[in-house]
N, C-alpha and C positions, 0 to 999 in steps of 0.2 A: 298571651306569649309576650309581648312588648313591654308589659309590666313588670314581666317574672325578669326580662333580662336587663331593664332597668335599675330593679332591684339588686341584683347580682352586681352590675357593673359599679353600682352606687357602693356596695361593699368592698369590691375589689379597690376603687378608688381611694376607698377611705383608710387602706394600709399604713400603718406606721412602719417606716424602714430605719434600720439602727444608725444608718449613716446621717440620718436627722436628729435624732435623739441627742442630750447634752453627753459629754463626755464623761466617763465613770472615773472616780479616783482609785478604786480597788476594784478591778473587773473580775477577779476571781469569783465574787459571790453572785454575780450577775444582777441583770435589771430588775428583776423581782424585789430581790431584798433593796436594793435603792430606792425603789418606788414605796416599799415597806418604811424606810427611815425619813424619807419625804413625808410620808403621812404621817409619821410619828411627829413629825418638826411640828404640825399644824393642829396636833391636838392640846386642846387650852387647858385640859383638868391635867393636873400634876400627877395623881394618883393613875389617871388611867395611861398616861405619858410614860410612866415608870414601869407598868404592866406590859407596856407596847414593846419598850425597849428590851425589858428581858426575854419576851418571846423572840424579837430578833435576835438577841443575841444567844437562842438555843437553835434557833435556824441555821444561822452563821456556823454554828458548830456543827452542825450536821452537814452541813454543804462542804466545809473545809476540814474534811477528814484527817489529812496529814498535819494538821496543826495540834491536833491532839499528843502528838510525841513531847513536845514543848513543855516545860514544866511551869510556867506560867500563860497557860491557854485562857483562862478568863481574862487576864490583864490585857492581852493581847486582842482578844475579841471586843473590849470595850474601848482599846485605843483604835481599833478599827471602826466601830460604829461612831466615835466620835468623828475621827478625820472623813469618814464617808459622810457625813452630815454638814461637813465644812464648818465644824463646831458651831453649830447653831444649836443643838439638841441640847435641851436643858433637862437633865433629869439627875438623879440622885446616885453618881456614880461610886461604884465600892472601892474604886482604886484611883490614884492621883490621875487629874486629867493631863493628858499630853497638850503641852504649851503651842498655841498656834503659832507664835513668832517663832519658837525654836524647832516647830516643824517644817515652819518654810522657809527657815534662814540657809544660806550658803555656808558650806564648810571652809575652813579658813586656809589658805594657801600653803603649800607645803615648802618650806624653804629649801632650796637647791644650793649643793655648794658653788660657790663662784670662780674656784680654782680650776687649773686645767686637768684634764681628766689623763691619767697615765696611757691608757690602751684605748 
């Protein structure tokens, strides 16, 4: 009875909480897709990495059904894949890559009129 209790308590104490996990860039796809992307980054064979990226794109398309209404669905999914990998995934992208500097840059300030407002 004592070893069984220790075994159960050991499993309970090994739980991973989402509050302890790193923040997700695009949380709509979930942690499992993020884990798949992290795994794809670590694959050394280029061909295998490309196959894995295409499989991840298919899963992302199935998870995010509302994106199917847009015209450029595949381009958006590939951009999301690149963004979720923190621009580290080195695969053959079928579309133009999103520029990291452009993605992280702040927009230009809006010039407001300096004259007095009538009302």
